[in-house]
N, C-alpha and C positions, 0 to 999 in steps of 0.2 A: 152213639152220639155221644154218652158222656168218657165212653174214651178219648173220645179227638179230644173231649170238653180235659179229662184230664192228663193228657198230654201235653196241651196247652199251659197249662198250670204249672204240670214240670218245667217246662222251658222256659216257661216267661224269671222261672224260681233260675231256673241255672246263670240265662244272662244277664238277671238284672241283683243278683243277690250274689250268689257262690263263686258268681269269677269273675266278676270286681275281686272281693277278698281274697280268691285266692293270689291273684298279680299286685295286687299291693302286699300280699305280704310276702312275697318272691322280692318284687320290687325293696323292702323295706332286707331282707337278709344278704340281697345283694351289696345293697348300702352298710350295713355291720362288716364284710365280710372284706368290702377295700376301703376303709377305715386304715389310715396310717397318722407318723406322730405328726404334728402342727395344725389338722384337720379341727377346727372348732364343729364343737359338737351342743345337742341342747338333749339334759336325758326327760325322762317323762316326765321329774314331777317339777322340771321347768330350769333347773342348774343350765347355767350359760360356763362352759370353758372350752380348753382345748385343752387334744390328745395328748399325755407327752410317756407315755409307752401299750403295745397292744400283746396282749400277751391269751393265747390261747380260752380263755373262757371267758376275761377278762377282761376290761379299759381304765387308768390311770389319766384319770386328770385333774392340766392343770388348771386352777381357781386362781381370783385374787392372789397376790402377793407372795405367789407363793408356797401355795396348800399345797397338795395332794392327795386324792383321790378316786379310789378305787370302786367302780363297778362293773354289775356284772353286762355282757355285750348284752344283751335284749333289752336292757336299762337305756339303752341310746336312743330315742325317739328319732332325728331328724339329722342331718346334720346340714350347717348355714355357711 
């Protein structure tokens, strides 16, 4: 009976915790890979800007009045 309970607990952890995290991480990776010039984004720190250029590991954002800042791709939180 204890083995059945342990298997049940592991299944619950997988379907309610591990699997959704993996799906969210996959969706985030796809979003970052599909960024292109002109997309409006928000960084993890809350900075809003438009993508100016995309390079291998970095993204340059244009902020207010032509200010350009370079970020790691992993710092992009979401696309607006």
